[in-house]
N, CA, C and O atoms as a CHARMM CRD file, in Angstrom:
* protein
*
  348
    1    1 MET  N      0.81800  -1.19000   0.00000 PROA 1      0.00000
    2    1 MET  CA     0.00000   0.00000   0.00000 PROA 1      0.00000
    3    1 MET  C      0.86700   1.26100   0.00000 PROA 1      0.00000
    4    1 MET  O      0.44900   2.29600  -0.52000 PROA 1      0.00000
    5    2 GLY  N      2.06800   1.18600   0.57700 PROA 2      0.00000
    6    2 GLY  CA     2.98700   2.30200   0.54300 PROA 2      0.00000
    7    2 GLY  C      2.71300   3.40400   1.54100 PROA 2      0.00000
    8    2 GLY  O      3.37200   4.44200   1.48700 PROA 2      0.00000
    9    3 THR  N      1.76100   3.22300   2.45600 PROA 3      0.00000
   10    3 THR  CA     1.44200   4.28300   3.41100 PROA 3      0.00000
   11    3 THR  C      1.97600   3.99800   4.80500 PROA 3      0.00000
   12    3 THR  O      1.77300   4.80100   5.71600 PROA 3      0.00000
   13    4 SER  N      2.64600   2.88600   4.98700 PROA 4      0.00000
   14    4 SER  CA     3.10700   2.52300   6.32000 PROA 4      0.00000
   15    4 SER  C      4.24900   3.41700   6.77100 PROA 4      0.00000
   16    4 SER  O      5.18000   3.68800   6.01300 PROA 4      0.00000
   17    5 ALA  N      4.16500   3.86900   8.01500 PROA 5      0.00000
   18    5 ALA  CA     5.19500   4.71300   8.59700 PROA 5      0.00000
   19    5 ALA  C      6.23400   3.89000   9.35400 PROA 5      0.00000
   20    5 ALA  O      7.20200   4.44100   9.87800 PROA 5      0.00000
   21    6 SER  N      6.03900   2.58600   9.41300 PROA 6      0.00000
   22    6 SER  CA     6.91600   1.69600  10.15700 PROA 6      0.00000
   23    6 SER  C      7.41800   0.58800   9.23900 PROA 6      0.00000
   24    6 SER  O      6.72400   0.16800   8.31400 PROA 6      0.00000
   25    7 GLU  N      8.63300   0.12200   9.50800 PROA 7      0.00000
   26    7 GLU  CA     9.16200  -1.01000   8.74300 PROA 7      0.00000
   27    7 GLU  C      8.63000  -2.34100   9.26200 PROA 7      0.00000
   28    7 GLU  O      8.68700  -3.34600   8.55400 PROA 7      0.00000
   29    8 ILE  N      8.11200  -2.35700  10.49400 PROA 8      0.00000
   30    8 ILE  CA     7.62200  -3.59500  11.10900 PROA 8      0.00000
   31    8 ILE  C      6.10300  -3.69000  11.03800 PROA 8      0.00000
   32    8 ILE  O      5.55400  -4.72800  10.67000 PROA 8      0.00000
   33    9 PHE  N      5.42600  -2.59500  11.39400 PROA 9      0.00000
   34    9 PHE  CA     3.97300  -2.59700  11.51000 PROA 9      0.00000
   35    9 PHE  C      3.31500  -1.88500  10.32900 PROA 9      0.00000
   36    9 PHE  O      3.91100  -1.00700   9.70600 PROA 9      0.00000
   37   10 ASP  N      2.10900  -2.27000  10.04400 PROA 10     0.00000
   38   10 ASP  CA     1.32800  -1.64500   8.98000 PROA 10     0.00000
   39   10 ASP  C      0.58300  -0.44400   9.55500 PROA 10     0.00000
   40   10 ASP  O     -0.63000  -0.49400   9.76000 PROA 10     0.00000
   41   11 LEU  N      1.32300   0.63900   9.81400 PROA 11     0.00000
   42   11 LEU  CA     0.74100   1.85500  10.37900 PROA 11     0.00000
   43   11 LEU  C      0.44300   2.84700   9.27700 PROA 11     0.00000
   44   11 LEU  O      0.97300   2.73600   8.17200 PROA 11     0.00000
   45   12 ARG  N     -0.39500   3.80500   9.57100 PROA 12     0.00000
   46   12 ARG  CA    -0.68400   4.88500   8.64400 PROA 12     0.00000
   47   12 ARG  C      0.23900   6.06500   8.95900 PROA 12     0.00000
   48   12 ARG  O      0.88300   6.09700  10.00800 PROA 12     0.00000
   49   13 ASN  N      0.29500   7.02500   8.04700 PROA 13     0.00000
   50   13 ASN  CA     1.15500   8.18000   8.26600 PROA 13     0.00000
   51   13 ASN  C      0.52600   9.13100   9.28400 PROA 13     0.00000
   52   13 ASN  O     -0.62600   8.95400   9.67900 PROA 13     0.00000
   53   14 PHE  N      1.27900  10.12400   9.69900 PROA 14     0.00000
   54   14 PHE  CA     0.86900  11.03900  10.75800 PROA 14     0.00000
   55   14 PHE  C     -0.45600  11.73900  10.43500 PROA 14     0.00000
   56   14 PHE  O     -1.27200  11.95700  11.33100 PROA 14     0.00000
   57   15 TYR  N     -0.67300  12.08700   9.18400 PROA 15     0.00000
   58   15 TYR  CA    -1.90400  12.78300   8.78700 PROA 15     0.00000
   59   15 TYR  C     -3.16100  11.97700   9.14000 PROA 15     0.00000
   60   15 TYR  O     -4.18600  12.55200   9.50500 PROA 15     0.00000
   61   16 PHE  N     -3.07900  10.66400   9.03200 PROA 16     0.00000
   62   16 PHE  CA    -4.20400   9.78600   9.37700 PROA 16     0.00000
   63   16 PHE  C     -4.66400  10.04300  10.80900 PROA 16     0.00000
   64   16 PHE  O     -5.86400  10.12800  11.07000 PROA 16     0.00000
   65   17 TYR  N     -3.72200  10.16600  11.73300 PROA 17     0.00000
   66   17 TYR  CA    -4.03100  10.38900  13.14900 PROA 17     0.00000
   67   17 TYR  C     -4.42800  11.84300  13.40300 PROA 17     0.00000
   68   17 TYR  O     -5.27300  12.11800  14.25500 PROA 17     0.00000
   69   18 GLN  N     -3.81400  12.78100  12.65900 PROA 18     0.00000
   70   18 GLN  CA    -4.19800  14.18900  12.76800 PROA 18     0.00000
   71   18 GLN  C     -5.66500  14.38100  12.38600 PROA 18     0.00000
   72   18 GLN  O     -6.32500  15.30500  12.86000 PROA 18     0.00000
   73   19 SER  N     -6.15900  13.50700  11.53300 PROA 19     0.00000
   74   19 SER  CA    -7.55600  13.57900  11.09600 PROA 19     0.00000
   75   19 SER  C     -8.51400  12.97400  12.11800 PROA 19     0.00000
   76   19 SER  O     -9.72000  12.91600  11.87600 PROA 19     0.00000
   77   20 GLY  N     -7.98900  12.52100  13.25800 PROA 20     0.00000
   78   20 GLY  CA    -8.83200  12.01900  14.34000 PROA 20     0.00000
   79   20 GLY  C     -9.07000  10.52100  14.32600 PROA 20     0.00000
   80   20 GLY  O     -9.89600  10.02400  15.09000 PROA 20     0.00000
   81   21 ASN  N     -8.36500   9.79200  13.47500 PROA 21     0.00000
   82   21 ASN  CA    -8.56500   8.34900  13.37300 PROA 21     0.00000
   83   21 ASN  C     -7.71000   7.57100  14.37600 PROA 21     0.00000
   84   21 ASN  O     -6.53600   7.88000  14.58000 PROA 21     0.00000
   85   22 SER  N     -8.30500   6.58000  14.98200 PROA 22     0.00000
   86   22 SER  CA    -7.57100   5.60500  15.80700 PROA 22     0.00000
   87   22 SER  C     -7.18100   4.44900  14.90300 PROA 22     0.00000
   88   22 SER  O     -7.76400   4.26600  13.83400 PROA 22     0.00000
   89   23 PHE  N     -6.20300   3.67400  15.32700 PROA 23     0.00000
   90   23 PHE  CA    -5.75400   2.54700  14.51400 PROA 23     0.00000
   91   23 PHE  C     -5.38200   1.38800  15.42000 PROA 23     0.00000
   92   23 PHE  O     -4.68600   1.56900  16.41900 PROA 23     0.00000
   93   24 THR  N     -5.84600   0.20200  15.07000 PROA 24     0.00000
   94   24 THR  CA    -5.52700  -1.01400  15.81200 PROA 24     0.00000
   95   24 THR  C     -4.95600  -2.02300  14.83800 PROA 24     0.00000
   96   24 THR  O     -5.42800  -2.14700  13.70800 PROA 24     0.00000
   97   25 GLY  N     -3.93400  -2.74600  15.28300 PROA 25     0.00000
   98   25 GLY  CA    -3.33700  -3.77300  14.43500 PROA 25     0.00000
   99   25 GLY  C     -2.64300  -4.82200  15.27000 PROA 25     0.00000
  100   25 GLY  O     -2.63600  -4.75700  16.49900 PROA 25     0.00000
  101   26 SER  N     -2.05600  -5.79300  14.58600 PROA 26     0.00000
  102   26 SER  CA    -1.32900  -6.84700  15.29800 PROA 26     0.00000
  103   26 SER  C     -0.27200  -7.43700  14.38600 PROA 26     0.00000
  104   26 SER  O     -0.32600  -7.31300  13.16200 PROA 26     0.00000
  105   27 LEU  N      0.68300  -8.07800  15.02200 PROA 27     0.00000
  106   27 LEU  CA     1.71600  -8.83400  14.33400 PROA 27     0.00000
  107   27 LEU  C      1.91200 -10.08200  15.16900 PROA 27     0.00000
  108   27 LEU  O      2.47900 -10.02200  16.26000 PROA 27     0.00000
  109   28 GLY  N      1.45000 -11.20300  14.66900 PROA 28     0.00000
  110   28 GLY  CA     1.41600 -12.41300  15.48000 PROA 28     0.00000
  111   28 GLY  C      0.46900 -12.19100  16.64300 PROA 28     0.00000
  112   28 GLY  O     -0.66200 -11.74600  16.44900 PROA 28     0.00000
  113   29 SER  N      0.92300 -12.49800  17.85300 PROA 29     0.00000
  114   29 SER  CA     0.07300 -12.30100  19.02900 PROA 29     0.00000
  115   29 SER  C      0.25600 -10.92500  19.66200 PROA 29     0.00000
  116   29 SER  O     -0.40700 -10.61100  20.65100 PROA 29     0.00000
  117   30 PHE  N      1.14800 -10.09800  19.10600 PROA 30     0.00000
  118   30 PHE  CA     1.40600  -8.75200  19.61400 PROA 30     0.00000
  119   30 PHE  C      0.40100  -7.79100  18.98300 PROA 30     0.00000
  120   30 PHE  O      0.39800  -7.59000  17.76800 PROA 30     0.00000
  121   31 SER  N     -0.44600  -7.20300  19.81700 PROA 31     0.00000
  122   31 SER  CA    -1.47100  -6.27800  19.33200 PROA 31     0.00000
  123   31 SER  C     -1.18200  -4.87300  19.82500 PROA 31     0.00000
  124   31 SER  O     -0.55500  -4.68600  20.86700 PROA 31     0.00000
  125   32 TYR  N     -1.64200  -3.89000  19.07100 PROA 32     0.00000
  126   32 TYR  CA    -1.39000  -2.49700  19.43600 PROA 32     0.00000
  127   32 TYR  C     -2.55200  -1.61900  18.99200 PROA 32     0.00000
  128   32 TYR  O     -3.29700  -1.94900  18.07000 PROA 32     0.00000
  129   33 LYS  N     -2.67800  -0.49500  19.67600 PROA 33     0.00000
  130   33 LYS  CA    -3.70100   0.48900  19.32700 PROA 33     0.00000
  131   33 LYS  C     -3.10300   1.87200  19.50400 PROA 33     0.00000
  132   33 LYS  O     -2.40300   2.13400  20.48200 PROA 33     0.00000
  133   34 ILE  N     -3.37800   2.74900  18.56200 PROA 34     0.00000
  134   34 ILE  CA    -2.92200   4.13900  18.60800 PROA 34     0.00000
  135   34 ILE  C     -4.17200   5.01800  18.60700 PROA 34     0.00000
  136   34 ILE  O     -5.02600   4.90600  17.72800 PROA 34     0.00000
  137   35 VAL  N     -4.26000   5.89400  19.60700 PROA 35     0.00000
  138   35 VAL  CA    -5.43200   6.75100  19.75400 PROA 35     0.00000
  139   35 VAL  C     -4.97200   8.20500  19.80700 PROA 35     0.00000
  140   35 VAL  O     -4.19400   8.57500  20.68600 PROA 35     0.00000
  141   36 PRO  N     -5.44600   9.03400  18.87200 PROA 36     0.00000
  142   36 PRO  CA    -5.13200  10.46000  18.95500 PROA 36     0.00000
  143   36 PRO  C     -6.05000  11.13600  19.96300 PROA 36     0.00000
  144   36 PRO  O     -7.26100  10.92000  19.96200 PROA 36     0.00000
  145   37 GLU  N     -5.46400  11.94500  20.81100 PROA 37     0.00000
  146   37 GLU  CA    -6.24700  12.74700  21.75100 PROA 37     0.00000
  147   37 GLU  C     -5.91500  14.20000  21.47200 PROA 37     0.00000
  148   37 GLU  O     -5.08100  14.47000  20.60800 PROA 37     0.00000
  149   38 SER  N     -6.51600  15.12500  22.14800 PROA 38     0.00000
  150   38 SER  CA    -6.39500  16.53900  21.78800 PROA 38     0.00000
  151   38 SER  C     -4.95000  17.02200  21.69500 PROA 38     0.00000
  152   38 SER  O     -4.61300  17.77200  20.77900 PROA 38     0.00000
  153   39 ASP  N     -4.09600  16.61000  22.61800 PROA 39     0.00000
  154   39 ASP  CA    -2.71700  17.10700  22.61200 PROA 39     0.00000
  155   39 ASP  C     -1.68200  15.99700  22.69200 PROA 39     0.00000
  156   39 ASP  O     -0.50500  16.26300  22.93900 PROA 39     0.00000
  157   40 LYS  N     -2.10900  14.74600  22.48300 PROA 40     0.00000
  158   40 LYS  CA    -1.16100  13.63900  22.59000 PROA 40     0.00000
  159   40 LYS  C     -1.62700  12.44800  21.76000 PROA 40     0.00000
  160   40 LYS  O     -2.79700  12.33100  21.39500 PROA 40     0.00000
  161   41 LEU  N     -0.67900  11.57800  21.48000 PROA 41     0.00000
  162   41 LEU  CA    -0.96700  10.27500  20.88500 PROA 41     0.00000
  163   41 LEU  C     -0.76200   9.24600  21.98000 PROA 41     0.00000
  164   41 LEU  O      0.24600   9.28000  22.68500 PROA 41     0.00000
  165   42 LYS  N     -1.69300   8.34500  22.12600 PROA 42     0.00000
  166   42 LYS  CA    -1.59400   7.30100  23.13700 PROA 42     0.00000
  167   42 LYS  C     -1.42100   5.97000  22.42000 PROA 42     0.00000
  168   42 LYS  O     -2.21200   5.62400  21.54200 PROA 42     0.00000
  169   43 ALA  N     -0.38200   5.22400  22.79400 PROA 43     0.00000
  170   43 ALA  CA    -0.12700   3.90600  22.21700 PROA 43     0.00000
  171   43 ALA  C     -0.26800   2.86000  23.31300 PROA 43     0.00000
  172   43 ALA  O      0.19500   3.05500  24.43700 PROA 43     0.00000
  173   44 MET  N     -0.91200   1.74900  22.97300 PROA 44     0.00000
  174   44 MET  CA    -1.14100   0.66400  23.92200 PROA 44     0.00000
  175   44 MET  C     -0.79200  -0.65700  23.25000 PROA 44     0.00000
  176   44 MET  O     -0.98600  -0.82100  22.04500 PROA 44     0.00000
  177   45 THR  N     -0.27300  -1.60400  24.04200 PROA 45     0.00000
  178   45 THR  CA     0.03100  -2.92800  23.50100 PROA 45     0.00000
  179   45 THR  C     -0.48300  -4.01300  24.43600 PROA 45     0.00000
  180   45 THR  O     -0.62000  -3.80600  25.64100 PROA 45     0.00000
  181   46 TRP  N     -0.76200  -5.17000  23.85400 PROA 46     0.00000
  182   46 TRP  CA    -1.18800  -6.34600  24.59900 PROA 46     0.00000
  183   46 TRP  C     -0.94400  -7.56600  23.73400 PROA 46     0.00000
  184   46 TRP  O     -0.65200  -7.43800  22.54500 PROA 46     0.00000
  185   47 HSD  N     -1.05900  -8.73300  24.31300 PROA 47     0.00000
  186   47 HSD  CA    -0.93200  -9.98200  23.56800 PROA 47     0.00000
  187   47 HSD  C     -2.27000 -10.71200  23.56000 PROA 47     0.00000
  188   47 HSD  O     -3.03700 -10.63600  24.52000 PROA 47     0.00000
  189   48 GLY  N     -2.53500 -11.40400  22.48900 PROA 48     0.00000
  190   48 GLY  CA    -3.73000 -12.22500  22.42300 PROA 48     0.00000
  191   48 GLY  C     -4.69200 -11.75500  21.36300 PROA 48     0.00000
  192   48 GLY  O     -4.44800 -10.77900  20.65300 PROA 48     0.00000
  193   49 MET  N     -5.79500 -12.47700  21.27300 PROA 49     0.00000
  194   49 MET  CA    -6.78700 -12.25000  20.23600 PROA 49     0.00000
  195   49 MET  C     -7.93600 -11.32900  20.66000 PROA 49     0.00000
  196   49 MET  O     -8.79500 -11.01000  19.83700 PROA 49     0.00000
  197   50 LEU  N     -7.97000 -10.90100  21.91600 PROA 50     0.00000
  198   50 LEU  CA    -9.05400 -10.03700  22.37300 PROA 50     0.00000
  199   50 LEU  C     -8.93100  -8.64200  21.77600 PROA 50     0.00000
  200   50 LEU  O     -7.82800  -8.17000  21.50300 PROA 50     0.00000
  201   51 CYS  N    -10.06500  -7.99000  21.57700 PROA 51     0.00000
  202   51 CYS  CA   -10.05000  -6.60700  21.12400 PROA 51     0.00000
  203   51 CYS  C     -9.52500  -5.70700  22.24700 PROA 51     0.00000
  204   51 CYS  O     -9.45300  -6.12200  23.40400 PROA 51     0.00000
  205   52 SER  N     -9.16500  -4.49100  21.89800 PROA 52     0.00000
  206   52 SER  CA    -8.56500  -3.58800  22.88200 PROA 52     0.00000
  207   52 SER  C     -9.50500  -3.28200  24.03900 PROA 52     0.00000
  208   52 SER  O     -9.03900  -3.05000  25.15400 PROA 52     0.00000
  209   53 GLU  N    -10.80600  -3.27600  23.80800 PROA 53     0.00000
  210   53 GLU  CA   -11.74600  -2.98100  24.88600 PROA 53     0.00000
  211   53 GLU  C    -11.81500  -4.09400  25.93000 PROA 53     0.00000
  212   53 GLU  O    -12.14300  -3.83800  27.08800 PROA 53     0.00000
  213   54 LEU  N    -11.50900  -5.32600  25.52400 PROA 54     0.00000
  214   54 LEU  CA   -11.58700  -6.46700  26.44100 PROA 54     0.00000
  215   54 LEU  C    -10.23600  -6.92500  26.96400 PROA 54     0.00000
  216   54 LEU  O    -10.16300  -7.60200  27.98900 PROA 54     0.00000
  217   55 ALA  N     -9.17400  -6.56400  26.27200 PROA 55     0.00000
  218   55 ALA  CA    -7.83100  -7.03300  26.64400 PROA 55     0.00000
  219   55 ALA  C     -7.28200  -6.24200  27.82900 PROA 55     0.00000
  220   55 ALA  O     -7.68200  -5.10600  28.08500 PROA 55     0.00000
  221   56 GLU  N     -6.35800  -6.87400  28.53800 PROA 56     0.00000
  222   56 GLU  CA    -5.62600  -6.17900  29.59500 PROA 56     0.00000
  223   56 GLU  C     -4.37500  -5.58700  28.96300 PROA 56     0.00000
  224   56 GLU  O     -3.52600  -6.31400  28.44700 PROA 56     0.00000
  225   57 MET  N     -4.26700  -4.25900  29.00700 PROA 57     0.00000
  226   57 MET  CA    -3.13200  -3.57800  28.39700 PROA 57     0.00000
  227   57 MET  C     -1.85000  -3.92400  29.15700 PROA 57     0.00000
  228   57 MET  O     -1.81300  -3.87500  30.38600 PROA 57     0.00000
  229   58 GLU  N     -0.81300  -4.26800  28.41900 PROA 58     0.00000
  230   58 GLU  CA     0.48600  -4.58800  29.01300 PROA 58     0.00000
  231   58 GLU  C      1.39800  -3.36400  29.06200 PROA 58     0.00000
  232   58 GLU  O      2.18600  -3.20200  29.99400 PROA 58     0.00000
  233   59 HSD  N      1.28200  -2.51200  28.05600 PROA 59     0.00000
  234   59 HSD  CA     2.09000  -1.29000  27.98600 PROA 59     0.00000
  235   59 HSD  C      1.22200  -0.16300  27.46300 PROA 59     0.00000
  236   59 HSD  O      0.40100  -0.35900  26.56700 PROA 59     0.00000
  237   60 GLU  N      1.41000   1.01200  28.02700 PROA 60     0.00000
  238   60 GLU  CA     0.74800   2.22100  27.54200 PROA 60     0.00000
  239   60 GLU  C      1.73500   3.36000  27.64900 PROA 60     0.00000
  240   60 GLU  O      2.46000   3.47600  28.63700 PROA 60     0.00000
  241   61 LYS  N      1.76300   4.20600  26.62700 PROA 61     0.00000
  242   61 LYS  CA     2.64900   5.37000  26.68300 PROA 61     0.00000
  243   61 LYS  C      2.03300   6.48000  25.85600 PROA 61     0.00000
  244   61 LYS  O      1.40000   6.23600  24.82900 PROA 61     0.00000
  245   62 GLU  N      2.22900   7.70900  26.32400 PROA 62     0.00000
  246   62 GLU  CA     1.71800   8.88000  25.62100 PROA 62     0.00000
  247   62 GLU  C      2.87100   9.65400  25.00600 PROA 62     0.00000
  248   62 GLU  O      3.97000   9.70700  25.55700 PROA 62     0.00000
  249   63 PHE  N      2.59800  10.25500  23.84600 PROA 63     0.00000
  250   63 PHE  CA     3.60600  10.97800  23.09400 PROA 63     0.00000
  251   63 PHE  C      3.02300  12.31200  22.65100 PROA 63     0.00000
  252   63 PHE  O      1.80900  12.43700  22.49200 PROA 63     0.00000
  253   64 PRO  N      3.88400  13.31400  22.45000 PROA 64     0.00000
  254   64 PRO  CA     3.38100  14.59600  21.93900 PROA 64     0.00000
  255   64 PRO  C      2.69900  14.39500  20.58200 PROA 64     0.00000
  256   64 PRO  O      3.13100  13.56400  19.78300 PROA 64     0.00000
  257   65 PHE  N      1.65000  15.14600  20.33200 PROA 65     0.00000
  258   65 PHE  CA     0.90000  15.03000  19.07700 PROA 65     0.00000
  259   65 PHE  C      1.57200  15.89900  18.00900 PROA 65     0.00000
  260   65 PHE  O      1.00400  16.87600  17.52000 PROA 65     0.00000
  261   66 THR  N      2.79300  15.50500  17.67000 PROA 66     0.00000
  262   66 THR  CA     3.59300  16.16600  16.64700 PROA 66     0.00000
  263   66 THR  C      4.21800  15.08000  15.77600 PROA 66     0.00000
  264   66 THR  O      4.17700  13.89900  16.12200 PROA 66     0.00000
  265   67 GLN  N      4.79600  15.48200  14.64700 PROA 67     0.00000
  266   67 GLN  CA     5.48500  14.50700  13.80000 PROA 67     0.00000
  267   67 GLN  C      6.62100  13.84800  14.57700 PROA 67     0.00000
  268   67 GLN  O      6.84900  12.64600  14.44200 PROA 67     0.00000
  269   68 GLU  N      7.33100  14.62600  15.38600 PROA 68     0.00000
  270   68 GLU  CA     8.43300  14.07700  16.18500 PROA 68     0.00000
  271   68 GLU  C      7.91000  13.08900  17.21900 PROA 68     0.00000
  272   68 GLU  O      8.51000  12.03500  17.43000 PROA 68     0.00000
  273   69 GLY  N      6.80300  13.42000  17.86200 PROA 69     0.00000
  274   69 GLY  CA     6.19200  12.50800  18.82700 PROA 69     0.00000
  275   69 GLY  C      5.70100  11.23600  18.15000 PROA 69     0.00000
  276   69 GLY  O      5.80900  10.14700  18.71500 PROA 69     0.00000
  277   70 PHE  N      5.16600  11.36900  16.95500 PROA 70     0.00000
  278   70 PHE  CA     4.71600  10.22300  16.17400 PROA 70     0.00000
  279   70 PHE  C      5.89200   9.30200  15.84700 PROA 70     0.00000
  280   70 PHE  O      5.79300   8.08300  15.98400 PROA 70     0.00000
  281   71 ASP  N      7.01000   9.90200  15.41100 PROA 71     0.00000
  282   71 ASP  CA     8.20900   9.11400  15.11200 PROA 71     0.00000
  283   71 ASP  C      8.73200   8.40600  16.35800 PROA 71     0.00000
  284   71 ASP  O      9.16300   7.25400  16.29200 PROA 71     0.00000
  285   72 GLU  N      8.69100   9.10500  17.49600 PROA 72     0.00000
  286   72 GLU  CA     9.11200   8.51300  18.77000 PROA 72     0.00000
  287   72 GLU  C      8.19700   7.35000  19.15200 PROA 72     0.00000
  288   72 GLU  O      8.66000   6.33200  19.66500 PROA 72     0.00000
  289   73 MET  N      6.89300   7.50800  18.90000 PROA 73     0.00000
  290   73 MET  CA     5.93200   6.44500  19.20400 PROA 73     0.00000
  291   73 MET  C      6.20800   5.20500  18.35700 PROA 73     0.00000
  292   73 MET  O      6.15500   4.08400  18.86300 PROA 73     0.00000
  293   74 ILE  N      6.50000   5.39700  17.08300 PROA 74     0.00000
  294   74 ILE  CA     6.81300   4.25900  16.21400 PROA 74     0.00000
  295   74 ILE  C      8.03400   3.51900  16.74900 PROA 74     0.00000
  296   74 ILE  O      8.03300   2.29100  16.82300 PROA 74     0.00000
  297   75 LYS  N      9.06700   4.25600  17.11800 PROA 75     0.00000
  298   75 LYS  CA    10.27700   3.62000  17.66600 PROA 75     0.00000
  299   75 LYS  C      9.94100   2.84100  18.93500 PROA 75     0.00000
  300   75 LYS  O     10.42400   1.72500  19.12600 PROA 75     0.00000
  301   76 TRP  N      9.11300   3.42800  19.80300 PROA 76     0.00000
  302   76 TRP  CA     8.72100   2.75400  21.04500 PROA 76     0.00000
  303   76 TRP  C      7.95400   1.46400  20.73600 PROA 76     0.00000
  304   76 TRP  O      8.22400   0.42900  21.34600 PROA 76     0.00000
  305   77 LEU  N      7.00600   1.51400  19.80100 PROA 77     0.00000
  306   77 LEU  CA     6.26100   0.31200  19.42900 PROA 77     0.00000
  307   77 LEU  C      7.19800  -0.76600  18.88400 PROA 77     0.00000
  308   77 LEU  O      7.10800  -1.93100  19.27100 PROA 77     0.00000
  309   78 GLU  N      8.08900  -0.37200  17.99100 PROA 78     0.00000
  310   78 GLU  CA     9.02300  -1.33500  17.39900 PROA 78     0.00000
  311   78 GLU  C      9.95500  -1.92000  18.45200 PROA 78     0.00000
  312   78 GLU  O     10.19500  -3.12700  18.46600 PROA 78     0.00000
  313   79 ASP  N     10.48400  -1.07100  19.33700 PROA 79     0.00000
  314   79 ASP  CA    11.37400  -1.55100  20.40700 PROA 79     0.00000
  315   79 ASP  C     10.63900  -2.48300  21.36300 PROA 79     0.00000
  316   79 ASP  O     11.19700  -3.48800  21.80300 PROA 79     0.00000
  317   80 THR  N      9.38400  -2.15400  21.68800 PROA 80     0.00000
  318   80 THR  CA     8.59400  -2.99800  22.58000 PROA 80     0.00000
  319   80 THR  C      8.36400  -4.35900  21.93100 PROA 80     0.00000
  320   80 THR  O      8.51200  -5.38600  22.59200 PROA 80     0.00000
  321   81 TYR  N      8.01200  -4.38400  20.67400 PROA 81     0.00000
  322   81 TYR  CA     7.80700  -5.62400  19.95000 PROA 81     0.00000
  323   81 TYR  C      9.10400  -6.44800  19.90800 PROA 81     0.00000
  324   81 TYR  O      9.09500  -7.64300  20.20000 PROA 81     0.00000
  325   82 LYS  N     10.20500  -5.80300  19.54400 PROA 82     0.00000
  326   82 LYS  CA    11.49400  -6.52400  19.43600 PROA 82     0.00000
  327   82 LYS  C     11.93700  -7.07900  20.77000 PROA 82     0.00000
  328   82 LYS  O     12.41400  -8.21200  20.83700 PROA 82     0.00000
  329   83 SER  N     11.78900  -6.29900  21.84700 PROA 83     0.00000
  330   83 SER  CA    12.25200  -6.77300  23.16100 PROA 83     0.00000
  331   83 SER  C     11.43800  -7.97000  23.64500 PROA 83     0.00000
  332   83 SER  O     11.96800  -8.85000  24.32500 PROA 83     0.00000
  333   84 GLU  N     10.16800  -8.00500  23.30000 PROA 84     0.00000
  334   84 GLU  CA     9.32700  -9.11000  23.74800 PROA 84     0.00000
  335   84 GLU  C      9.45900 -10.34900  22.86200 PROA 84     0.00000
  336   84 GLU  O      9.10800 -11.45100  23.28300 PROA 84     0.00000
  337   85 ASN  N      9.95300 -10.17700  21.66000 PROA 85     0.00000
  338   85 ASN  CA    10.09300 -11.29800  20.75500 PROA 85     0.00000
  339   85 ASN  C     11.53900 -11.79100  20.63500 PROA 85     0.00000
  340   85 ASN  O     11.81000 -12.74000  19.89900 PROA 85     0.00000
  341   86 ASN  N     12.45600 -11.15900  21.34400 PROA 86     0.00000
  342   86 ASN  CA    13.84500 -11.60900  21.34900 PROA 86     0.00000
  343   86 ASN  C     14.25500 -12.17100  22.70400 PROA 86     0.00000
  344   86 ASN  O     15.41200 -12.53700  22.90400 PROA 86     0.00000
  345   87 SER  N     13.31100 -12.23700  23.62800 PROA 87     0.00000
  346   87 SER  CA    13.66100 -12.73100  24.96700 PROA 87     0.00000
  347   87 SER  C     13.30000 -14.18100  25.13400 PROA 87     0.00000
  348   87 SER  O     13.52700 -14.75500  26.20000 PROA 87     0.00000
């Protein structure tokens, strides 16, 4: 599709989130959700097949709602995925 902002995850570009859209995805059993809020981006991760509303979040982190914060969030998601899959 060519719109992914990550080399690991099928994420959308920053404009997608600026437009107020949330995004949920997974890679294997690693699931994630990105939620734009008024002044921040919130990223959450969990394992398993449950939807985000039913799952117990394992990691949550907030980032500034800027392109730099978005880039930092992608790095955090990728690092979290790598650390849990290399241990």
